C-alpha positions in Angstrom: 0.0 0.0 0.0 1.2 3.5 -0.8 3.1 4.9 2.2 1.3 8.3 2.2 -2.1 6.6 2.0 -1.1 4.2 4.8 0.0 7.1 7.1 -3.2 9.0 6.3 -5.4 6.1 7.3 -3.5 5.7 10.6 -3.9 9.4 11.3 -7.6 9.4 10.4 -8.2 6.7 13.0 -6.2 8.6 15.7 -8.0 11.9 14.9 -11.5 10.5 14.8 -11.4 7.8 17.6 -11.0 10.0 20.6 -12.6 9.9 24.1 -15.6 12.0 24.9 -17.9 12.1 27.9 -21.6 12.9 27.2 -23.4 13.7 24.0 -20.9 15.7 21.9 -23.1 18.7 21.0 -23.8 19.8 24.7 -20.1 18.9 25.4 -19.1 21.3 22.6 -21.2 24.1 24.3 -19.6 23.3 27.7 -16.2 23.4 26.1 -16.8 26.8 24.5 -18.2 28.1 27.8 -15.2 26.8 29.7 -12.8 28.6 27.2 -14.9 31.8 27.5 -14.7 31.7 31.3 -10.9 31.2 31.2 -10.6 34.1 28.8 -12.8 36.3 30.9 -10.8 35.4 34.0 -13.8 35.2 36.3 -17.2 33.6 36.7 -19.5 35.6 34.4 -22.6 37.4 35.6 -24.4 37.1 32.2 -24.2 34.6 29.4 -25.4 35.0 25.8 -25.4 31.9 23.6 -26.2 31.6 19.9 -26.4 28.2 18.2 -27.3 26.8 14.8 -30.5 24.7 14.5 -28.7 21.4 14.4 -26.9 22.2 17.6 -30.1 23.2 19.3 -31.8 20.0 18.0 -29.0 17.8 19.5 -28.8 19.5 22.8 -32.5 20.1 23.6 -33.5 16.7 25.0 -30.2 15.0 26.1 -29.0 14.9 29.7 -25.7 16.8 30.3 -23.4 14.4 32.3 -22.3 15.4 35.8 -25.1 17.9 36.3 -27.6 15.9 38.4 -29.8 15.2 35.4 -30.0 18.7 33.8 -30.8 19.1 30.1 -30.4 21.8 27.5 -28.1 24.5 26.3 -28.1 26.7 29.4 -27.2 23.6 31.6 -24.3 22.6 29.3 -22.9 26.2 29.3 -23.3 26.5 33.1 -21.5 23.3 33.7 -18.6 24.4 31.5 -18.4 27.8 33.2 -18.7 26.6 36.8 -16.6 23.4 36.6 -15.4 22.7 33.1 -11.7 22.0 32.4 -11.2 23.4 28.9 -7.9 21.7 28.4 -9.7 18.3 28.4 -11.8 19.3 25.4 -14.5 16.6 24.8 -14.0 15.4 28.4 -14.4 19.0 29.7 -17.0 17.8 32.3 -15.3 14.6 33.3 -14.0 15.8 36.7 -16.9 17.6 38.2 -17.4 17.0 41.9 -20.7 16.6 43.9 -20.2 20.0 45.3 -19.8 21.5 41.9 -23.0 19.9 40.7 -24.9 21.9 43.3 -23.0 25.0 42.2 -24.1 24.5 38.6 -27.7 24.3 39.6 -27.4 27.4 41.7 -25.6 29.3 39.0 -28.4 28.5 36.5 -30.9 30.1 38.9 -28.8 33.2 39.6 -27.4 34.2 36.3 -29.1 35.5 33.1 -28.8 33.2 30.1 -29.9 34.6 26.8 -30.4 31.9 24.1 -30.9 32.6 20.4 -30.8 30.8 17.1 -27.7 31.5 15.0 -28.1 33.4 11.8 -25.0 31.9 10.4 -25.3 29.7 7.4 -22.8 27.3 9.0 -24.6 24.0 10.1 -22.4 23.6 13.1 -22.1 27.0 14.9 -21.8 27.9 18.6 -21.1 31.4 19.8 -20.9 32.3 23.5 -20.4 35.8 25.0 -19.8 36.1 28.8 -19.6 39.3 30.9 -18.7 40.2 34.4 -18.9 43.8 35.9 -15.9 45.0 33.9 -14.9 42.6 31.2 -16.4 40.5 28.3 -15.2 37.5 26.4 -16.4 35.7 23.3 -15.8 32.3 21.9 -17.0 30.8 18.6 -16.8 27.2 17.4 -17.7 26.1 13.9 -17.6 23.0 11.8 -16.5 20.5 14.4 -16.9 20.1 18.1 -13.6 21.6 19.2 -12.8 23.8 16.2 -12.5 27.2 17.8 -12.5 29.9 15.2 -12.6 33.0 17.4 -11.6 34.1 20.9 -12.1 37.7 21.9 -11.7 39.7 25.1 -13.1 43.2 25.6 -13.6 43.4 21.8 -9.9 42.5 21.1 -9.3 39.4 19.0 -6.9 37.0 20.8 -7.3 34.2 18.3 -9.1 34.0 14.9 -9.2 31.9 11.8 -11.4 31.6 8.8 -13.8 28.7 8.4 -15.9 27.5 5.5 -18.2 24.5 5.1 -15.8 23.0 2.6 -12.9 22.9 5.0 -11.9 19.8 7.0 -10.8 21.8 10.0 -7.2 20.8 9.5 -7.7 17.0 9.8 -6.4 14.4 7.4 -8.1 14.4 4.0 -10.9 11.8 4.2 -11.3 12.0 0.5 -8.5 9.5 0.4 -10.8 6.8 1.8 -12.3 4.1 -0.5 -13.7 0.8 0.5 -11.1 -1.1 -1.5 -8.2 0.8 0.1 -9.8 0.3 3.6 -9.8 -3.5 3.2 -6.2 -3.4 1.9 -5.2 -1.2 4.8 -6.9 -3.6 7.3 -5.1 -6.5 5.8 -1.6 -4.9 5.9 -1.7 -2.5 8.9 0.9 -3.1 11.6 -1.1 -3.8 14.7 1.2 -1.6 16.7 0.3 1.4 14.6 -3.4 1.2 15.6 -3.5 -1.0 18.7 -3.7 1.8 21.3 -6.5 3.6 19.5 -8.6 0.5 18.9 -8.0 -1.1 22.3 -9.1 2.1 24.0 -12.3 2.0 21.9 -13.0 -1.6 23.0 -12.5 -0.9 26.7 -14.4 2.4 26.9 -17.4 1.4 24.7 -17.8 -2.1 26.3 -17.8 -0.6 29.7 -20.6 1.9 29.0 -22.6 -0.7 27.2 -22.4 -3.1 30.2 -23.5 -0.2 32.4 -26.4 0.4 30.1 -27.6 -3.2 30.6 -27.1 -3.0 34.4 -28.6 0.4 35.2 -31.9 2.0 34.5 -31.1 4.4 31.6 -33.6 6.1 29.3 -36.0 3.7 27.5 -33.8 0.7 28.3 -33.7 -0.5 24.7 -30.8 -2.7 25.2 -32.4 -4.6 28.0 -35.7 -4.9 26.2 -34.0 -6.4 23.1 -32.4 -9.1 25.3 -35.6 -9.8 27.2 -37.7 -10.0 24.1 -35.6 -11.6 21.4 -33.2 -13.8 23.2 -29.4 -14.3 23.3 -28.5 -14.9 19.7 -25.3 -13.2 18.7 -27.2 -10.9 16.3 -29.5 -9.8 19.0 -26.7 -9.3 21.5 -24.9 -7.2 18.9 -27.9 -4.9 18.6 -28.5 -4.9 22.4 -25.0 -3.9 23.4 -24.9 -1.0 20.9 -28.3 0.2 22.1 -27.4 -0.2 25.7 -24.4 2.0 25.3 -26.7 4.7 23.8 -29.3 4.2 26.6 -26.7 5.1 29.1 -24.9 7.9 27.2 -28.0 9.8 26.1 -29.4 9.8 29.6 -26.5 11.3 31.6 -24.1 8.4 32.2 -20.8 9.8 33.3 -18.6 7.2 31.6 -16.6 8.2 28.5 -16.9 6.6 25.1 -14.6 6.6 22.1 -16.4 8.5 19.3 -16.4 8.1 15.5 -17.1 11.0 13.1 -17.7 13.3 16.1 -20.4 11.1 17.6 -20.4 8.7 20.6 -23.4 6.9 19.3 -21.7 6.3 16.0 -18.5 5.2 17.8 -20.5 2.6 19.8 -22.5 1.5 16.7 -19.4 1.0 14.7 -17.5 -1.0 17.4 -19.8 -2.9 19.8 -21.5 -5.2 17.3 -18.1 -6.2 15.9 -16.8 -6.9 19.4 -19.8 -9.1 20.3 -19.4 -11.1 17.1 -15.7 -11.5 17.6 -16.3 -12.8 21.2 -18.9 -15.3 19.9 -16.6 -16.5 17.1 -13.6 -16.6 19.5 -11.3 -14.9 17.0 -7.9 -13.7 17.8 -7.2 -10.3 19.2 -5.4 -9.3 16.1 -8.4 -10.2 13.8 -10.7 -8.2 16.1 -8.4 -5.1 15.8 -8.3 -5.5 12.0 -12.1 -5.8 11.8 -12.6 -2.7 13.9 -10.2 -0.9 11.6 -12.6 -1.8 8.8 -15.8 -0.9 10.7 -14.4 2.5 11.8 -13.0 3.6 8.5 -16.1 2.5 6.6 -18.2 4.5 9.0 -16.0 7.6 8.6 -16.0 7.2 4.9 -19.7 7.1 4.7 -20.2 10.0 7.1 -17.5 12.3 5.7 -19.5 13.0 2.5 -22.7 13.8 4.5 -21.2 16.2 7.0 -21.0 16.4 10.8 -24.7 17.2 11.4 -27.7 16.7 9.1 -31.2 15.3 9.0 -29.7 11.9 8.1 -29.2 9.7 11.2 -25.5 9.1 11.5 -26.1 5.7 13.1 -27.0 4.4 9.7 -23.5 5.0 8.4 -22.0 3.4 11.5 -24.4 0.4 11.2 -23.1 -0.2 7.7 -19.6 0.0 9.2 -20.5 -2.6 11.8 -21.8 -4.9 9.0 -18.6 -4.4 7.1 -16.5 -5.2 10.2 -18.5 -8.4 10.9 -18.2 -9.5 7.3 -14.4 -9.1 7.6 -14.5 -11.3 10.8 -16.1 -14.0 8.7 -13.2 -13.8 6.2 -14.9 -11.4 3.7 -12.7 -9.3 1.4 -13.4 -6.3 -0.7 -16.2 -7.9 -2.7 -18.1 -9.3 0.3 -17.7 -6.1 2.3 -18.8 -3.9 -0.6 -21.9 -5.9 -1.2 -22.7 -5.8 2.6 -22.5 -2.0 2.6 -24.6 -1.5 -0.5 -27.3 -3.9 0.8 -27.4 -2.1 4.2 -27.6 1.3 2.6 -30.5 0.2 0.4 -32.3 -1.0 3.5 -32.1 1.9 5.9 -31.0 5.1 4.2 -33.3 8.0 5.0 -33.8 7.5 8.7 -34.1 11.0 10.1 -32.1 12.6 12.9 -34.5 14.5 15.2 -31.9 15.2 17.9 -30.0 13.4 20.5 -32.2 11.6 23.0 -33.3 8.3 24.4 -34.8 7.0 21.0 -31.3 7.1 19.5 -30.8 3.7 21.0 -33.6 2.2 19.0 -32.4 3.7 15.8 -29.0 2.2 16.5 -30.6 -1.2 16.9 -32.2 -0.7 13.5 -28.9 0.4 11.9 -27.1 -2.7 13.3 -30.0 -4.9 12.0 -29.6 -3.4 8.5 -25.8 -4.0 8.6 -26.1 -7.6 9.6 -28.9 -8.3 7.2 -26.9 -6.8 4.4 -24.1 -9.3 5.3 -26.5 -12.2 5.4 -28.0 -11.3 2.1 -24.7 -11.7 0.4 -23.9 -14.9 2.3 -27.0 -16.4 0.9 -26.3 -15.2 -2.7 -28.8 -12.3 -2.6 -28.2 -8.6 -3.2 -29.6 -5.3 -4.4 -28.5 -4.1 -7.8 -27.6 -0.8 -9.5 -30.7 1.0 -10.4 -32.7 -0.3 -7.4 -33.6 3.1 -6.0 -30.6 5.1 -4.9 -28.3 2.0 -5.4 -25.8 2.6 -8.2 -23.5 0.1 -10.0 -20.4 0.3 -7.8 -19.8 0.8 -4.1 -18.3 4.3 -4.2 -21.1 5.5 -6.6 -23.7 4.2 -4.1 -21.9 5.9 -1.2 -21.9 9.2 -3.1 -25.6 8.9 -3.9 -26.4 8.5 -0.2 -24.2 11.4 0.6 -26.0 13.6 -1.9 -29.4 12.4 -0.5 -28.3 13.3 3.1 -26.3 16.4 2.4 -28.3 18.1 -0.3 -31.7 16.4 -0.6 -32.6 16.4 3.1 -31.8 20.1 3.8 -35.5 21.1 3.8 -36.2 18.0 5.9 -33.7 19.2 8.4 -35.3 22.7 8.5 -38.7 21.2 9.1 -37.5 18.9 11.8 -35.9 21.8 13.7 -39.0 23.9 13.1 -41.3 21.2 14.6 -39.0 20.6 17.5 -38.3 24.1 18.5 -40.9 26.9 18.8 -38.9 28.9 21.3 -35.5 28.4 22.9 
Protein backbone atom coordinates (compact mmCIF):
# COMPACT_ATOMS: atom_id res chain seq x y z
CA UNK A 1 0.00 0.00 0.00
CA UNK A 2 1.24 3.50 -0.80
CA UNK A 3 3.06 4.91 2.24
CA UNK A 4 1.27 8.27 2.20
CA UNK A 5 -2.14 6.60 2.03
CA UNK A 6 -1.14 4.22 4.82
CA UNK A 7 -0.05 7.06 7.09
CA UNK A 8 -3.20 9.02 6.29
CA UNK A 9 -5.41 6.09 7.34
CA UNK A 10 -3.52 5.71 10.62
CA UNK A 11 -3.91 9.44 11.27
CA UNK A 12 -7.63 9.40 10.43
CA UNK A 13 -8.19 6.72 13.04
CA UNK A 14 -6.21 8.63 15.66
CA UNK A 15 -8.01 11.90 14.89
CA UNK A 16 -11.52 10.45 14.83
CA UNK A 17 -11.42 7.80 17.56
CA UNK A 18 -11.00 10.01 20.61
CA UNK A 19 -12.65 9.87 24.05
CA UNK A 20 -15.65 12.03 24.92
CA UNK A 21 -17.93 12.11 27.92
CA UNK A 22 -21.57 12.87 27.19
CA UNK A 23 -23.36 13.70 23.96
CA UNK A 24 -20.85 15.68 21.91
CA UNK A 25 -23.05 18.69 21.05
CA UNK A 26 -23.76 19.76 24.66
CA UNK A 27 -20.14 18.94 25.42
CA UNK A 28 -19.07 21.32 22.64
CA UNK A 29 -21.17 24.05 24.28
CA UNK A 30 -19.61 23.25 27.66
CA UNK A 31 -16.16 23.39 26.08
CA UNK A 32 -16.81 26.78 24.47
CA UNK A 33 -18.19 28.07 27.77
CA UNK A 34 -15.16 26.84 29.71
CA UNK A 35 -12.83 28.57 27.24
CA UNK A 36 -14.92 31.76 27.53
CA UNK A 37 -14.68 31.68 31.34
CA UNK A 38 -10.92 31.18 31.19
CA UNK A 39 -10.61 34.08 28.76
CA UNK A 40 -12.77 36.31 30.95
CA UNK A 41 -10.77 35.39 34.04
CA UNK A 42 -13.79 35.20 36.34
CA UNK A 43 -17.21 33.61 36.72
CA UNK A 44 -19.50 35.63 34.41
CA UNK A 45 -22.62 37.44 35.56
CA UNK A 46 -24.40 37.08 32.22
CA UNK A 47 -24.18 34.61 29.38
CA UNK A 48 -25.38 34.95 25.79
CA UNK A 49 -25.45 31.86 23.58
CA UNK A 50 -26.22 31.62 19.88
CA UNK A 51 -26.35 28.19 18.24
CA UNK A 52 -27.29 26.78 14.85
CA UNK A 53 -30.46 24.74 14.49
CA UNK A 54 -28.68 21.40 14.39
CA UNK A 55 -26.87 22.18 17.63
CA UNK A 56 -30.14 23.19 19.30
CA UNK A 57 -31.75 20.00 18.00
CA UNK A 58 -29.04 17.79 19.48
CA UNK A 59 -28.84 19.54 22.85
CA UNK A 60 -32.52 20.12 23.57
CA UNK A 61 -33.45 16.70 24.97
CA UNK A 62 -30.25 15.03 26.09
CA UNK A 63 -28.99 14.88 29.69
CA UNK A 64 -25.73 16.75 30.33
CA UNK A 65 -23.43 14.43 32.34
CA UNK A 66 -22.29 15.36 35.84
CA UNK A 67 -25.10 17.90 36.31
CA UNK A 68 -27.58 15.89 38.36
CA UNK A 69 -29.84 15.25 35.38
CA UNK A 70 -30.01 18.74 33.84
CA UNK A 71 -30.82 19.11 30.15
CA UNK A 72 -30.37 21.77 27.52
CA UNK A 73 -28.10 24.52 26.26
CA UNK A 74 -28.05 26.65 29.40
CA UNK A 75 -27.23 23.63 31.57
CA UNK A 76 -24.34 22.64 29.30
CA UNK A 77 -22.94 26.17 29.32
CA UNK A 78 -23.35 26.52 33.08
CA UNK A 79 -21.50 23.25 33.67
CA UNK A 80 -18.63 24.40 31.47
CA UNK A 81 -18.44 27.78 33.20
CA UNK A 82 -18.66 26.56 36.78
CA UNK A 83 -16.62 23.39 36.64
CA UNK A 84 -15.36 22.66 33.13
CA UNK A 85 -11.70 22.03 32.39
CA UNK A 86 -11.15 23.45 28.91
CA UNK A 87 -7.85 21.65 28.39
CA UNK A 88 -9.69 18.31 28.42
CA UNK A 89 -11.81 19.34 25.40
CA UNK A 90 -14.46 16.64 24.82
CA UNK A 91 -13.96 15.42 28.38
CA UNK A 92 -14.42 18.96 29.69
CA UNK A 93 -17.01 17.83 32.28
CA UNK A 94 -15.29 14.60 33.33
CA UNK A 95 -13.95 15.77 36.71
CA UNK A 96 -16.94 17.60 38.19
CA UNK A 97 -17.42 17.00 41.93
CA UNK A 98 -20.67 16.57 43.86
CA UNK A 99 -20.23 20.03 45.33
CA UNK A 100 -19.82 21.52 41.86
CA UNK A 101 -23.05 19.87 40.69
CA UNK A 102 -24.91 21.92 43.30
CA UNK A 103 -22.99 25.03 42.24
CA UNK A 104 -24.06 24.47 38.62
CA UNK A 105 -27.71 24.27 39.63
CA UNK A 106 -27.43 27.42 41.75
CA UNK A 107 -25.60 29.26 38.98
CA UNK A 108 -28.40 28.50 36.52
CA UNK A 109 -30.91 30.10 38.88
CA UNK A 110 -28.82 33.17 39.65
CA UNK A 111 -27.38 34.19 36.26
CA UNK A 112 -29.06 35.52 33.13
CA UNK A 113 -28.81 33.18 30.13
CA UNK A 114 -29.91 34.58 26.78
CA UNK A 115 -30.38 31.89 24.10
CA UNK A 116 -30.92 32.65 20.41
CA UNK A 117 -30.81 30.79 17.11
CA UNK A 118 -27.70 31.52 15.05
CA UNK A 119 -28.15 33.43 11.81
CA UNK A 120 -24.96 31.90 10.42
CA UNK A 121 -25.27 29.66 7.38
CA UNK A 122 -22.85 27.26 9.05
CA UNK A 123 -24.62 24.04 10.06
CA UNK A 124 -22.37 23.63 13.11
CA UNK A 125 -22.10 27.00 14.87
CA UNK A 126 -21.77 27.88 18.56
CA UNK A 127 -21.14 31.42 19.82
CA UNK A 128 -20.86 32.30 23.51
CA UNK A 129 -20.40 35.76 25.01
CA UNK A 130 -19.84 36.13 28.77
CA UNK A 131 -19.59 39.26 30.90
CA UNK A 132 -18.73 40.25 34.45
CA UNK A 133 -18.87 43.75 35.93
CA UNK A 134 -15.91 45.03 33.92
CA UNK A 135 -14.95 42.63 31.16
CA UNK A 136 -16.36 40.52 28.35
CA UNK A 137 -15.19 37.47 26.40
CA UNK A 138 -16.43 35.75 23.26
CA UNK A 139 -15.78 32.27 21.87
CA UNK A 140 -17.03 30.77 18.62
CA UNK A 141 -16.85 27.17 17.40
CA UNK A 142 -17.69 26.15 13.85
CA UNK A 143 -17.59 22.99 11.77
CA UNK A 144 -16.52 20.48 14.41
CA UNK A 145 -16.90 20.08 18.14
CA UNK A 146 -13.57 21.58 19.24
CA UNK A 147 -12.80 23.77 16.22
CA UNK A 148 -12.52 27.21 17.83
CA UNK A 149 -12.48 29.91 15.16
CA UNK A 150 -12.56 33.01 17.39
CA UNK A 151 -11.58 34.10 20.90
CA UNK A 152 -12.05 37.74 21.90
CA UNK A 153 -11.68 39.68 25.15
CA UNK A 154 -13.10 43.16 25.60
CA UNK A 155 -13.56 43.40 21.84
CA UNK A 156 -9.95 42.52 21.06
CA UNK A 157 -9.27 39.41 18.98
CA UNK A 158 -6.92 37.04 20.79
CA UNK A 159 -7.33 34.23 18.28
CA UNK A 160 -9.10 34.01 14.94
CA UNK A 161 -9.19 31.94 11.79
CA UNK A 162 -11.43 31.64 8.77
CA UNK A 163 -13.78 28.69 8.38
CA UNK A 164 -15.91 27.51 5.48
CA UNK A 165 -18.17 24.48 5.12
CA UNK A 166 -15.76 23.01 2.57
CA UNK A 167 -12.85 22.92 5.04
CA UNK A 168 -11.90 19.79 6.96
CA UNK A 169 -10.78 21.76 10.03
CA UNK A 170 -7.15 20.78 9.53
CA UNK A 171 -7.70 17.03 9.78
CA UNK A 172 -6.36 14.42 7.41
CA UNK A 173 -8.10 14.38 4.03
CA UNK A 174 -10.92 11.81 4.23
CA UNK A 175 -11.32 12.01 0.48
CA UNK A 176 -8.49 9.45 0.41
CA UNK A 177 -10.83 6.80 1.82
CA UNK A 178 -12.28 4.12 -0.45
CA UNK A 179 -13.71 0.76 0.55
CA UNK A 180 -11.12 -1.11 -1.52
CA UNK A 181 -8.24 0.75 0.13
CA UNK A 182 -9.79 0.31 3.58
CA UNK A 183 -9.76 -3.48 3.17
CA UNK A 184 -6.20 -3.38 1.87
CA UNK A 185 -5.16 -1.23 4.82
CA UNK A 186 -6.86 -3.56 7.32
CA UNK A 187 -5.06 -6.53 5.79
CA UNK A 188 -1.65 -4.86 5.87
CA UNK A 189 -1.65 -2.51 8.86
CA UNK A 190 0.94 -3.08 11.56
CA UNK A 191 -1.08 -3.77 14.68
CA UNK A 192 1.24 -1.59 16.74
CA UNK A 193 0.26 1.44 14.61
CA UNK A 194 -3.43 1.23 15.59
CA UNK A 195 -3.50 -0.95 18.71
CA UNK A 196 -3.65 1.79 21.34
CA UNK A 197 -6.46 3.62 19.52
CA UNK A 198 -8.57 0.50 18.91
CA UNK A 199 -8.04 -1.14 22.32
CA UNK A 200 -9.14 2.08 24.03
CA UNK A 201 -12.32 2.01 21.95
CA UNK A 202 -12.99 -1.59 22.96
CA UNK A 203 -12.47 -0.91 26.67
CA UNK A 204 -14.41 2.36 26.88
CA UNK A 205 -17.36 1.36 24.74
CA UNK A 206 -17.80 -2.10 26.25
CA UNK A 207 -17.77 -0.58 29.73
CA UNK A 208 -20.58 1.89 29.05
CA UNK A 209 -22.62 -0.75 27.20
CA UNK A 210 -22.39 -3.06 30.19
CA UNK A 211 -23.50 -0.19 32.42
CA UNK A 212 -26.42 0.40 30.06
CA UNK A 213 -27.55 -3.18 30.58
CA UNK A 214 -27.11 -3.04 34.38
CA UNK A 215 -28.63 0.36 35.16
CA UNK A 216 -31.94 2.05 34.46
CA UNK A 217 -31.12 4.37 31.59
CA UNK A 218 -33.59 6.08 29.31
CA UNK A 219 -35.97 3.71 27.55
CA UNK A 220 -33.78 0.66 28.32
CA UNK A 221 -33.75 -0.45 24.67
CA UNK A 222 -30.77 -2.75 25.18
CA UNK A 223 -32.44 -4.61 28.04
CA UNK A 224 -35.73 -4.88 26.17
CA UNK A 225 -34.01 -6.39 23.13
CA UNK A 226 -32.41 -9.11 25.26
CA UNK A 227 -35.59 -9.80 27.24
CA UNK A 228 -37.74 -9.95 24.11
CA UNK A 229 -35.64 -11.58 21.42
CA UNK A 230 -33.17 -13.83 23.21
CA UNK A 231 -29.45 -14.32 23.35
CA UNK A 232 -28.47 -14.90 19.72
CA UNK A 233 -25.27 -13.19 18.65
CA UNK A 234 -27.19 -10.93 16.26
CA UNK A 235 -29.54 -9.77 19.01
CA UNK A 236 -26.71 -9.30 21.50
CA UNK A 237 -24.87 -7.17 18.94
CA UNK A 238 -27.88 -4.87 18.62
CA UNK A 239 -28.55 -4.87 22.37
CA UNK A 240 -25.01 -3.91 23.38
CA UNK A 241 -24.87 -1.00 20.95
CA UNK A 242 -28.32 0.17 22.06
CA UNK A 243 -27.44 -0.20 25.74
CA UNK A 244 -24.41 2.03 25.33
CA UNK A 245 -26.65 4.69 23.83
CA UNK A 246 -29.27 4.17 26.56
CA UNK A 247 -26.65 5.14 29.13
CA UNK A 248 -24.93 7.89 27.19
CA UNK A 249 -28.04 9.77 26.06
CA UNK A 250 -29.38 9.81 29.59
CA UNK A 251 -26.50 11.26 31.57
CA UNK A 252 -24.10 8.39 32.23
CA UNK A 253 -20.77 9.85 33.29
CA UNK A 254 -18.62 7.20 31.60
CA UNK A 255 -16.59 8.20 28.52
CA UNK A 256 -16.92 6.63 25.08
CA UNK A 257 -14.62 6.61 22.07
CA UNK A 258 -16.38 8.49 19.31
CA UNK A 259 -16.44 8.12 15.53
CA UNK A 260 -17.12 11.03 13.15
CA UNK A 261 -17.69 13.32 16.12
CA UNK A 262 -20.39 11.11 17.65
CA UNK A 263 -20.37 8.73 20.58
CA UNK A 264 -23.44 6.94 19.27
CA UNK A 265 -21.66 6.33 15.98
CA UNK A 266 -18.54 5.20 17.83
CA UNK A 267 -20.51 2.62 19.78
CA UNK A 268 -22.52 1.49 16.74
CA UNK A 269 -19.38 0.96 14.67
CA UNK A 270 -17.54 -0.97 17.39
CA UNK A 271 -19.78 -2.88 19.81
CA UNK A 272 -21.50 -5.25 17.33
CA UNK A 273 -18.11 -6.21 15.90
CA UNK A 274 -16.77 -6.91 19.39
CA UNK A 275 -19.81 -9.07 20.26
CA UNK A 276 -19.43 -11.14 17.08
CA UNK A 277 -15.68 -11.49 17.64
CA UNK A 278 -16.25 -12.81 21.16
CA UNK A 279 -18.87 -15.27 19.91
CA UNK A 280 -16.58 -16.48 17.10
CA UNK A 281 -13.58 -16.65 19.48
CA UNK A 282 -11.32 -14.94 16.96
CA UNK A 283 -7.85 -13.67 17.76
CA UNK A 284 -7.22 -10.25 19.25
CA UNK A 285 -5.41 -9.29 16.05
CA UNK A 286 -8.36 -10.18 13.82
CA UNK A 287 -10.71 -8.18 16.06
CA UNK A 288 -8.44 -5.13 15.77
CA UNK A 289 -8.31 -5.46 11.97
CA UNK A 290 -12.10 -5.85 11.79
CA UNK A 291 -12.56 -2.71 13.92
CA UNK A 292 -10.22 -0.86 11.57
CA UNK A 293 -12.64 -1.81 8.77
CA UNK A 294 -15.79 -0.87 10.67
CA UNK A 295 -14.44 2.47 11.85
CA UNK A 296 -12.96 3.57 8.54
CA UNK A 297 -16.06 2.52 6.59
CA UNK A 298 -18.20 4.52 9.03
CA UNK A 299 -15.96 7.58 8.64
CA UNK A 300 -15.95 7.19 4.85
CA UNK A 301 -19.75 7.09 4.66
CA UNK A 302 -20.21 9.98 7.09
CA UNK A 303 -17.54 12.29 5.67
CA UNK A 304 -19.55 12.96 2.51
CA UNK A 305 -22.65 13.77 4.54
CA UNK A 306 -21.18 16.24 7.04
CA UNK A 307 -20.98 16.43 10.81
CA UNK A 308 -24.67 17.25 11.36
CA UNK A 309 -27.65 16.69 9.08
CA UNK A 310 -31.19 15.33 8.95
CA UNK A 311 -29.73 11.90 8.14
CA UNK A 312 -29.22 9.66 11.19
CA UNK A 313 -25.48 9.07 11.53
CA UNK A 314 -26.05 5.68 13.15
CA UNK A 315 -27.05 4.36 9.72
CA UNK A 316 -23.53 4.97 8.41
CA UNK A 317 -22.04 3.36 11.52
CA UNK A 318 -24.40 0.37 11.22
CA UNK A 319 -23.06 -0.18 7.70
CA UNK A 320 -19.58 0.03 9.17
CA UNK A 321 -20.46 -2.60 11.75
CA UNK A 322 -21.81 -4.89 9.04
CA UNK A 323 -18.59 -4.41 7.10
CA UNK A 324 -16.47 -5.22 10.16
CA UNK A 325 -18.46 -8.37 10.93
CA UNK A 326 -18.17 -9.47 7.30
CA UNK A 327 -14.40 -9.07 7.63
CA UNK A 328 -14.46 -11.26 10.76
CA UNK A 329 -16.06 -14.00 8.66
CA UNK A 330 -13.20 -13.79 6.17
CA UNK A 331 -14.88 -11.43 3.73
CA UNK A 332 -12.69 -9.34 1.45
CA UNK A 333 -13.41 -6.30 -0.66
CA UNK A 334 -16.20 -7.86 -2.74
CA UNK A 335 -18.09 -9.25 0.25
CA UNK A 336 -17.70 -6.05 2.28
CA UNK A 337 -18.77 -3.85 -0.63
CA UNK A 338 -21.95 -5.87 -1.16
CA UNK A 339 -22.72 -5.78 2.57
CA UNK A 340 -22.48 -1.99 2.60
CA UNK A 341 -24.61 -1.53 -0.52
CA UNK A 342 -27.29 -3.88 0.81
CA UNK A 343 -27.36 -2.13 4.19
CA UNK A 344 -27.57 1.33 2.59
CA UNK A 345 -30.46 0.17 0.43
CA UNK A 346 -32.34 -1.05 3.51
CA UNK A 347 -32.09 1.86 5.94
CA UNK A 348 -30.95 5.07 4.22
CA UNK A 349 -33.27 7.96 5.00
CA UNK A 350 -33.79 7.47 8.74
CA UNK A 351 -34.09 11.02 10.07
CA UNK A 352 -32.14 12.60 12.91
CA UNK A 353 -34.48 14.48 15.21
CA UNK A 354 -31.90 15.23 17.86
CA UNK A 355 -29.95 13.40 20.54
CA UNK A 356 -32.25 11.64 23.00
CA UNK A 357 -33.34 8.25 24.35
CA UNK A 358 -34.77 7.02 21.04
CA UNK A 359 -31.29 7.09 19.46
CA UNK A 360 -30.75 3.67 21.04
CA UNK A 361 -33.64 2.19 19.05
CA UNK A 362 -32.36 3.74 15.82
CA UNK A 363 -28.96 2.22 16.54
CA UNK A 364 -30.55 -1.21 16.90
CA UNK A 365 -32.23 -0.72 13.52
CA UNK A 366 -28.93 0.36 11.95
CA UNK A 367 -27.11 -2.71 13.27
CA UNK A 368 -29.96 -4.91 12.01
CA UNK A 369 -29.56 -3.43 8.53
CA UNK A 370 -25.80 -3.99 8.63
CA UNK A 371 -26.07 -7.64 9.63
CA UNK A 372 -28.95 -8.30 7.21
CA UNK A 373 -26.86 -6.77 4.43
CA UNK A 374 -24.13 -9.26 5.29
CA UNK A 375 -26.49 -12.24 5.45
CA UNK A 376 -28.03 -11.34 2.10
CA UNK A 377 -24.69 -11.68 0.37
CA UNK A 378 -23.85 -14.87 2.27
CA UNK A 379 -27.04 -16.39 0.86
CA UNK A 380 -26.33 -15.15 -2.66
CA UNK A 381 -28.80 -12.27 -2.59
CA UNK A 382 -28.17 -8.61 -3.23
CA UNK A 383 -29.62 -5.30 -4.39
CA UNK A 384 -28.53 -4.10 -7.82
CA UNK A 385 -27.58 -0.83 -9.45
CA UNK A 386 -30.75 0.97 -10.44
CA UNK A 387 -32.69 -0.27 -7.40
CA UNK A 388 -33.65 3.13 -6.01
CA UNK A 389 -30.55 5.06 -4.94
CA UNK A 390 -28.30 2.02 -5.36
CA UNK A 391 -25.76 2.56 -8.16
CA UNK A 392 -23.50 0.15 -9.98
CA UNK A 393 -20.43 0.33 -7.76
CA UNK A 394 -19.84 0.82 -4.06
CA UNK A 395 -18.29 4.28 -4.24
CA UNK A 396 -21.06 5.52 -6.56
CA UNK A 397 -23.69 4.25 -4.12
CA UNK A 398 -21.95 5.92 -1.18
CA UNK A 399 -21.88 9.21 -3.12
CA UNK A 400 -25.61 8.87 -3.93
CA UNK A 401 -26.41 8.48 -0.25
CA UNK A 402 -24.16 11.44 0.61
CA UNK A 403 -26.04 13.60 -1.90
CA UNK A 404 -29.37 12.43 -0.49
CA UNK A 405 -28.35 13.27 3.06
CA UNK A 406 -26.27 16.39 2.42
CA UNK A 407 -28.33 18.10 -0.26
CA UNK A 408 -31.69 16.40 -0.58
CA UNK A 409 -32.55 16.43 3.12
CA UNK A 410 -31.80 20.09 3.84
CA UNK A 411 -35.46 21.06 3.77
CA UNK A 412 -36.24 18.00 5.89
CA UNK A 413 -33.71 19.22 8.43
CA UNK A 414 -35.27 22.68 8.51
CA UNK A 415 -38.73 21.23 9.07
CA UNK A 416 -37.52 18.90 11.84
CA UNK A 417 -35.93 21.83 13.66
CA UNK A 418 -39.04 23.95 13.14
CA UNK A 419 -41.25 21.17 14.57
CA UNK A 420 -38.97 20.57 17.55
CA UNK A 421 -38.31 24.14 18.54
CA UNK A 422 -40.89 26.88 18.84
CA UNK A 423 -38.89 28.94 21.33
CA UNK A 424 -35.51 28.43 22.95
